[in-house]
C-alpha positions in Angstrom: -24.0 74.4 -111.6 -22.4 71.3 -110.1 -23.0 71.7 -106.4 -21.3 68.4 -105.5 -18.1 69.7 -107.1 -18.3 73.0 -105.3 -19.0 71.3 -101.9 -16.2 68.8 -102.4 -13.8 71.7 -103.4 -14.7 73.8 -100.3 -14.3 70.7 -98.1 -10.8 70.1 -99.6 -9.8 73.7 -99.0 -11.0 73.5 -95.3 -9.2 70.2 -94.8 -6.0 71.5 -96.3 -6.1 74.7 -94.3 -6.9 72.8 -91.1 -4.0 70.3 -91.8 -1.5 73.1 -92.5 -2.5 75.0 -89.4 -2.4 71.9 -87.2 1.0 70.9 -88.6 2.3 74.4 -88.0 1.2 74.3 -84.4 2.8 71.0 -83.6 5.8 71.6 -85.8 6.6 74.4 -83.3 6.2 72.0 -80.4 8.3 69.4 -82.2 11.0 72.0 -82.8 11.1 72.9 -79.1 11.2 69.3 -78.0 13.8 68.2 -80.5 16.0 71.2 -79.8 15.7 70.4 -76.0 16.7 66.8 -76.7 19.8 68.0 -78.8 20.7 70.4 -76.0 20.1 67.9 -73.2 17.0 69.8 -71.8 13.4 68.7 -71.1 11.5 71.2 -73.2 7.8 72.3 -72.6 6.1 69.9 -70.1 4.0 72.1 -67.8 0.9 73.1 -69.8 -2.2 71.4 -68.6 -5.9 71.9 -69.3 -8.8 71.6 -66.8 -10.6 68.3 -66.8 -8.3 66.7 -69.5 -5.2 67.2 -67.4 -6.8 65.4 -64.5 -7.6 62.2 -66.4 -5.9 59.2 -64.9 -3.3 58.2 -67.5 -3.7 60.2 -70.7 -3.8 63.6 -68.9 -0.4 63.5 -67.3 1.1 61.8 -70.4 -0.1 64.6 -72.7 1.0 67.2 -70.2 4.5 65.8 -70.0 4.7 65.6 -73.8 3.8 69.3 -74.0 0.8 68.5 -76.1 -1.1 71.6 -75.0 1.7 74.0 -75.5 0.6 75.1 -79.0 -2.8 76.1 -77.5 -1.1 78.2 -74.8 1.2 79.8 -77.4 -1.8 80.7 -79.6 -3.7 82.2 -76.7 -0.7 84.2 -75.7 -0.3 85.6 -79.3 -3.9 86.7 -79.3 -4.0 88.2 -75.8 -0.7 90.1 -75.9 -0.9 93.9 -76.5 -0.8 94.7 -80.2 1.5 97.7 -80.1 2.1 99.8 -83.2 5.0 102.3 -82.9 4.1 105.9 -83.9 6.9 106.3 -86.4 6.0 103.3 -88.7 4.4 103.5 -92.1 1.1 102.1 -90.8 -0.6 100.7 -94.0 2.5 98.7 -95.0 3.1 97.8 -91.4 -0.3 96.1 -91.2 -0.1 94.6 -94.7 3.3 92.9 -94.4 2.4 90.0 -92.1 -0.5 88.9 -94.3 1.6 89.2 -97.4 4.2 86.9 -95.8 1.7 84.2 -94.8 -0.5 84.1 -97.9 1.9 82.6 -100.6 2.5 79.4 -98.6 -1.3 78.7 -98.5 -1.6 79.4 -102.2 1.3 77.1 -103.0 -0.3 74.1 -101.3 -3.4 74.5 -103.5 -1.7 72.9 -106.5 0.1 70.0 -104.7 -1.7 66.6 -104.9 -2.0 65.3 -101.3 -3.4 62.0 -102.4 -4.8 60.1 -105.5 -8.6 60.0 -105.4 -11.2 59.7 -102.6 -14.3 57.5 -103.2 -14.5 57.8 -107.0 -12.0 58.8 -109.8 -13.5 62.3 -110.1 -12.6 63.2 -106.5 -9.0 64.1 -107.0 -7.1 65.1 -103.9 -5.8 68.4 -105.2 -7.5 71.8 -104.9 -6.4 73.2 -108.3 -5.1 70.6 -110.8 -3.3 73.1 -113.1 -1.4 72.1 -116.2 1.3 74.6 -115.4 1.3 73.8 -111.7 5.1 74.2 -111.2 5.1 77.6 -112.9 2.2 78.7 -110.7 4.2 77.5 -107.7 7.3 79.5 -108.4 5.2 82.5 -109.4 3.5 82.5 -106.0 6.7 81.6 -104.1 8.4 84.7 -105.5 5.7 86.9 -103.9 6.9 85.8 -100.4 9.8 88.3 -100.5 7.4 91.2 -100.7 6.1 90.7 -97.1 9.5 90.7 -95.6 10.7 93.7 -97.7 7.5 95.6 -96.8 8.0 94.8 -93.1 11.6 96.2 -93.2 10.5 99.3 -95.1 7.4 100.0 -93.0 9.3 99.8 -89.6 11.1 103.0 -90.5 14.1 101.8 -88.5 17.6 100.8 -89.7 17.8 97.3 -88.3 14.5 96.0 -89.7 15.3 97.8 -93.0 18.7 96.0 -93.3 16.9 92.7 -92.5 14.4 93.4 -95.3 17.2 94.3 -97.8 19.2 91.2 -96.9 16.1 89.1 -97.4 15.3 90.5 -100.8 18.8 89.7 -102.0 18.9 86.2 -100.4 15.5 85.0 -101.5 15.7 86.3 -105.1 19.2 84.7 -105.4 18.1 81.3 -104.3 14.8 81.5 -106.2 16.9 81.4 -109.4 18.8 78.3 -108.3 15.6 76.6 -107.1 13.8 77.3 -110.3 16.7 76.0 -112.5 17.0 72.9 -110.3 13.6 71.5 -111.4 14.1 72.0 -115.2 15.7 68.6 -115.7 12.7 67.0 -114.0 10.3 68.4 -116.5 12.7 67.6 -119.4 12.4 63.9 -118.2 8.7 63.9 -117.4 7.6 66.1 -120.3 4.8 67.8 -118.4 4.4 70.7 -116.0 1.4 69.2 -114.1 2.4 68.0 -110.7 -0.1 65.2 -110.9 1.6 63.9 -114.0 5.0 64.2 -112.3 3.7 61.8 -109.6 2.1 59.5 -112.2 5.5 59.3 -114.0 7.2 58.3 -110.7 4.6 55.7 -110.1 5.6 54.0 -113.4 9.3 54.7 -113.6 10.5 55.1 -110.0 11.1 58.2 -107.9 12.9 61.1 -109.5 15.4 61.3 -106.7 17.1 58.3 -108.3 17.4 60.1 -111.7 18.2 63.6 -110.4 20.1 63.6 -107.1 21.9 66.8 -107.9 18.6 68.6 -108.6 17.4 67.5 -105.2 20.5 68.7 -103.5 20.2 72.2 -105.1 16.4 72.3 -104.3 17.0 71.3 -100.7 19.7 74.0 -100.1 17.6 76.6 -101.8 14.5 75.6 -99.7 16.5 76.4 -96.5 17.4 79.8 -97.9 13.8 80.5 -99.1 12.3 79.8 -95.7 15.0 81.9 -93.9 15.9 78.9 -91.7 19.3 78.3 -90.2 22.0 78.1 -91.5 20.5 80.8 -93.8 18.6 83.0 -91.4 20.6 86.1 -92.2 17.5 88.4 -92.6 16.7 88.1 -88.9 19.9 87.1 -87.1 19.7 88.6 -83.6 23.4 89.0 -83.2 23.5 91.7 -85.9 20.0 93.0 -86.4 18.1 92.5 -83.1 15.5 90.5 -84.9 15.6 91.9 -88.4 12.5 92.7 -90.3 10.1 91.7 -87.5 11.8 93.8 -84.7 8.9 96.2 -84.4 6.1 93.6 -84.4 4.3 92.2 -81.5 1.2 90.0 -80.7 -0.6 88.5 -83.6 1.3 90.4 -86.3 4.5 88.8 -85.1 2.7 85.4 -84.9 1.8 85.7 -88.6 5.5 86.0 -89.5 6.1 83.0 -87.4 3.3 81.1 -89.1 4.6 82.2 -92.5 8.0 80.6 -91.8 6.5 77.2 -90.8 3.9 77.3 -93.5 6.7 77.8 -96.0 8.5 74.9 -94.5 5.4 72.7 -95.0 5.0 73.9 -98.6 8.7 73.3 -99.3 8.6 69.9 -97.8 5.4 69.0 -99.8 7.1 70.2 -103.0 10.2 68.0 -102.4 7.9 65.0 -101.7 6.0 65.7 -104.9 8.9 66.4 -107.2 11.5 63.8 -106.0 9.9 61.2 -103.7 6.8 60.1 -105.5 4.2 62.2 -103.7 1.5 59.9 -102.3 3.0 56.7 -103.8 5.1 53.9 -102.4 7.1 51.7 -104.7 5.7 48.5 -103.1 2.5 46.9 -102.0 0.5 48.3 -104.9 0.4 51.8 -103.3 1.7 53.4 -106.5 -1.8 53.1 -108.2 -4.8 55.4 -107.8 -7.1 54.5 -105.0 -10.2 52.4 -105.8 -11.8 52.9 -102.4 -12.2 55.5 -99.6 -9.8 53.6 -97.3 -7.0 53.4 -99.9 -7.5 57.1 -100.6 -7.0 57.9 -96.9 -3.9 55.7 -96.8 -2.4 57.7 -99.8 -3.0 60.9 -97.9 -1.3 59.4 -94.8 1.7 58.4 -96.9 2.0 61.9 -98.3 1.7 63.5 -94.8 4.3 61.0 -93.4 6.8 62.0 -96.1 6.2 65.7 -95.4 6.7 65.2 -91.7 10.0 63.5 -92.4 11.3 66.6 -94.3 9.9 68.9 -91.5 12.1 66.9 -89.1 15.1 67.5 -91.5 14.4 71.2 -91.4 14.3 71.2 -87.6 17.4 69.0 -87.2 19.5 71.1 -89.5 18.6 74.3 -87.7 20.0 72.9 -84.4 23.1 71.2 -85.8 24.7 73.7 -88.2 26.1 77.2 -87.5 24.9 80.3 -89.3 26.7 81.3 -92.5 28.3 84.7 -92.9 26.4 86.8 -95.4 29.2 86.8 -98.0 29.3 83.0 -97.7 25.6 82.8 -98.2 25.6 84.9 -101.4 28.8 83.2 -102.7 27.1 79.8 -102.3 24.0 80.9 -104.2 25.6 82.8 -107.1 29.0 81.1 -107.6 28.2 77.5 -106.6 24.5 76.6 -107.0 23.6 78.6 -110.1 26.5 77.4 -112.2 25.9 73.8 -110.9 22.2 74.1 -111.9 23.2 75.4 -115.4 25.6 72.5 -115.9 23.0 70.1 -114.6 20.4 71.3 -117.1 23.0 71.0 -120.0 23.9 67.5 -118.9 20.3 66.2 -118.9 19.5 68.0 -122.1 22.4 66.3 -123.9 21.6 62.9 -122.4 17.9 63.1 -123.4 18.9 64.4 -126.9 21.3 61.4 -127.4 18.5 59.0 -126.2 16.1 60.6 -128.6 
């Protein structure tokens, strides 16, 4: 048994989970500060910690920045009363939040967050699968079960309608999202996400070859994460809060974490498939790392790209109005799916003529 391999893998899992949870916490803070800026408000700037808050310069600066707000939010989620209504279907009611959060963590396992670290055997991906993209879409399709279970378990009409809406919305846009990446793999000739990044390192980012694929994937990612302008499963004007109406305390927080974890996973997928993953097209940063420092820089490049797309998710939420439900479904079935089919046919003909 190779204990070094096991130890390195466990370390990678811990680091990835820590990074995702940290990004989730501060993505919430970023969303609150950015929305405040867009709406000409200040945003969270009152949370302080003993000792640290009284430090001469750094304490007041971090307090005004709202740096400690995620800690306060986390404590509030843990300490609030966990109320379970008497009329819910309890087993499904408890299971739904965990089912919602889990797929996002499983998706991140196959996404390369860097090249190598230290030596060529230490690849910065938890599971380097030859069918990585198929695994990804298989896991992503499980996310709808948590929301449908939550709506069903609540035994109330508004959460139930939210769950039904979500099942229709997410399944519809999964089709368009899955079809949007087919031209990429016709071009690359491999389903391994590491090979996709390797192809982009030698031939340029795939966004230059497949801009329509990226557009379809981006729109579908908004629908899959239930973010505005596609947050119909939980729109408060019609459904109180949709599928999570009856939830409180940490169970509600798990749904919240699931949304942001899916944003992180979706951003990481867009970076990997269309924007070269951990590579940059200049300065020699498109080659595997030969030292620990270069490996850490590659990880930083990848995280920087992911953070950019997180900002796009947040910006769009506060700039565009919500679609009507019929507009949402019309866009998915009558616009994106035919466009994705035509796109596949176009690239298949082009590659056939080149061959």
